[in-house]
C-alpha positions in Angstrom: -19.0 -13.5 6.2 -15.7 -13.1 5.0 -13.6 -10.6 3.2 -11.7 -12.2 0.0 -9.1 -10.6 -2.0 -9.7 -11.6 -5.5 -6.2 -12.3 -7.8 -6.2 -14.1 -11.0 -8.1 -17.6 -10.1 -11.4 -15.5 -10.0 -13.6 -14.8 -13.5 -14.9 -11.5 -11.6 -11.4 -10.4 -11.5 -9.7 -11.5 -14.7 -13.4 -10.3 -16.9 -14.9 -7.6 -14.9 -12.1 -5.9 -12.7 -13.6 -6.4 -9.7 -10.9 -6.8 -6.6 -12.7 -7.3 -3.6 -15.4 -9.6 -2.0 -17.3 -10.7 0.4 -18.4 -14.4 1.1 -20.6 -15.5 2.7 -21.7 -19.1 3.4 -25.0 -19.2 1.9 -27.8 -16.5 2.0 -28.4 -15.4 5.3 -29.9 -12.2 6.9 -26.6 -10.5 7.1 -25.9 -10.8 3.4 -29.4 -9.1 3.1 -28.1 -6.5 5.4 -25.2 -5.3 2.9 -26.7 -5.8 -0.1 -29.5 -3.2 0.8 -26.9 -1.1 1.8 -24.8 -1.5 -1.7 -28.8 -1.1 -3.6 -28.4 2.6 -1.3 -25.4 3.6 -1.5 -23.8 2.3 -4.9 -26.7 2.3 -6.9 -27.5 -0.4 -8.8 -29.4 -3.8 -8.3 -25.9 -6.3 -8.1 -27.2 -8.1 -11.5 -24.6 -6.7 -14.0 -21.1 -7.8 -13.9 -19.8 -4.1 -15.4 -21.5 -2.4 -12.3 -19.8 -1.4 -9.4 -20.7 -4.3 -7.3 -22.4 -7.7 -8.0 -23.9 -10.4 -6.3 -23.9 -14.5 -7.7 -23.9 -17.9 -6.1 -21.0 -19.3 -6.4 -19.6 -23.1 -7.1 -19.9 -25.7 -4.3 -16.4 -27.0 -3.3 -17.0 -30.6 -4.8 -20.3 -32.8 -5.7 -20.0 -34.2 -1.7 -20.9 -30.5 -0.9 -24.4 -31.5 -1.9 -25.9 -30.6 1.2 -23.8 -27.7 2.3 -25.2 -23.9 1.4 -23.9 -22.7 -1.7 -21.5 -19.8 -0.9 -23.0 -15.9 -1.9 -20.8 -14.0 -3.1 -20.7 -10.0 -3.5 -17.6 -8.2 -5.0 -16.7 -4.8 -5.7 -14.4 -3.3 -8.5 -12.8 -0.6 -5.6 -11.7 -1.6 -2.0 -13.0 1.9 -1.1 -16.7 1.1 -1.9 -16.1 -2.5 0.5 -15.5 -0.2 2.8 -18.3 2.7 2.9 -20.7 -0.6 2.8 -19.3 -2.4 5.7 -18.6 1.3 7.5 -22.9 1.6 6.5 -23.9 -2.0 8.2 -22.4 -1.3 11.3 
């Protein structure tokens, strides 16, 4: 899991106003735990971009990464929401 500050290179920042994200190396148990806390604390299902948080699978880095897992992203509009989720996951 990696915390990423989004900027103009990311579509979620440009089009939907999300400023920070968690990046996972594919789907994992930790991603499931974080997503569960997001549903409980921030409401919503994570599938609508205009909400406070959003989940999606990113693109692979190159065509040579076919065997590697696609990165899994959870983006947030507010850094405070990310802090709340990380403290709740423990």
